[in-house]
C-alpha positions in Angstrom: 52.8 -55.4 221.1 53.8 -53.0 223.9 57.3 -52.3 224.8 58.4 -52.3 228.5 59.9 -49.2 230.0 63.3 -51.0 230.0 63.0 -51.7 226.2 62.0 -48.2 225.4 65.0 -46.9 227.4 67.3 -49.3 225.4 65.8 -48.0 222.1 66.5 -44.4 223.0 69.9 -45.2 224.1 70.7 -47.0 220.8 69.3 -44.0 218.8 71.4 -41.6 220.9 74.6 -43.8 220.4 73.8 -43.8 216.5 73.4 -40.0 216.5 76.7 -39.6 218.5 78.6 -41.9 216.2 77.4 -39.9 213.1 78.4 -36.7 214.9 81.8 -38.0 215.8 82.4 -39.1 212.1 81.5 -35.6 210.9 83.7 -33.9 213.5 86.6 -36.2 212.5 86.1 -35.0 208.9 86.5 -31.4 210.0 90.0 -30.1 210.6 90.9 -27.9 213.5 93.2 -25.1 212.8 95.7 -23.2 215.0 94.8 -19.8 213.6 92.3 -18.1 211.3 95.0 -17.4 208.8 95.8 -21.1 208.7 92.1 -21.8 208.1 92.0 -19.2 205.2 95.1 -20.6 203.7 93.7 -24.2 203.7 90.4 -22.8 202.2 92.4 -20.9 199.5 94.4 -24.0 198.6 91.3 -26.2 198.5 89.4 -23.7 196.3 92.4 -23.3 193.9 92.7 -27.0 193.5 88.9 -27.4 192.8 89.1 -24.5 190.4 92.0 -26.0 188.4 90.0 -29.2 188.2 86.9 -27.4 187.0 88.4 -24.9 184.6 89.1 -27.2 181.7 85.5 -28.5 181.7 84.0 -25.0 182.0 86.4 -23.6 179.4 85.4 -26.4 177.0 81.7 -25.7 177.5 82.1 -22.0 177.0 84.2 -22.6 173.9 81.5 -24.9 172.5 78.8 -22.4 173.2 80.7 -19.6 171.5 81.4 -21.8 168.5 77.8 -22.8 168.2 76.6 -19.2 168.4 79.1 -17.9 165.9 78.3 -20.7 163.5 74.6 -20.2 163.9 74.9 -16.5 163.3 77.1 -16.9 160.3 74.9 -19.6 158.9 71.8 -17.6 159.4 73.3 -14.4 157.7 74.7 -16.2 154.8 71.7 -18.4 154.3 69.5 -15.3 154.3 71.7 -13.5 151.8 72.0 -16.6 149.5 68.3 -17.2 149.7 67.5 -13.6 148.9 70.1 -13.7 146.0 68.3 -16.7 144.5 64.9 -15.5 145.3 64.9 -11.9 144.1 64.7 -10.9 140.5 67.6 -9.3 138.8 65.7 -6.0 138.5 65.3 -5.8 142.3 69.0 -6.6 142.9 69.9 -3.8 140.4 67.6 -1.4 142.1 69.2 -2.2 145.5 72.7 -1.7 144.1 71.7 1.6 142.5 70.0 2.8 145.7 73.1 1.9 147.8 75.4 3.7 145.4 73.1 6.8 145.4 73.1 6.8 149.2 76.8 6.6 149.3 77.2 9.5 146.9 74.6 11.6 148.9 76.6 10.9 152.1 79.9 11.9 150.5 78.4 15.2 149.3 77.0 16.0 152.8 80.4 15.2 154.2 82.1 17.5 151.9 79.6 20.3 152.6 80.2 19.9 156.3 83.9 19.9 155.9 83.8 23.1 153.7 81.6 24.9 156.2 83.9 23.9 159.2 86.9 25.2 157.2 85.1 28.5 156.3 83.9 29.2 159.8 86.2 30.9 162.3 87.6 28.5 164.8 86.2 30.1 168.0 85.4 26.9 169.9 81.8 27.2 169.1 79.5 24.8 167.4 79.6 24.2 163.7 76.3 24.8 161.8 75.6 22.4 159.0 73.9 23.5 155.9 70.2 23.0 155.6 68.9 20.1 153.7 68.2 20.8 150.0 
């Protein structure tokens, strides 16, 4: 079925009118401002309003994420320690405790040596030499 030239012209006119109607509706939705400062103020007010609406939702999501991360980290750490406590024999636990105590004692001795060397050396603003390892 072929359209006559008149029908083709009518179809184009109808399409153009539809396009113009849509464009007019879009333009009506836009506001025209007297000055740039008025446009900026309107944008600021709109953005502030939208931010106030979105903030509680985002705050809740962040709060939930932080809670879940903290819970997961604590659960993982305590589960591992409780599992190790139940799994390891008492002799290994005693060895770990004795090793930790010996390490603390060695660190305290080194700290005391460094403090004594610093007090014995003249305070000339230079570097402090620590004693060599034994």
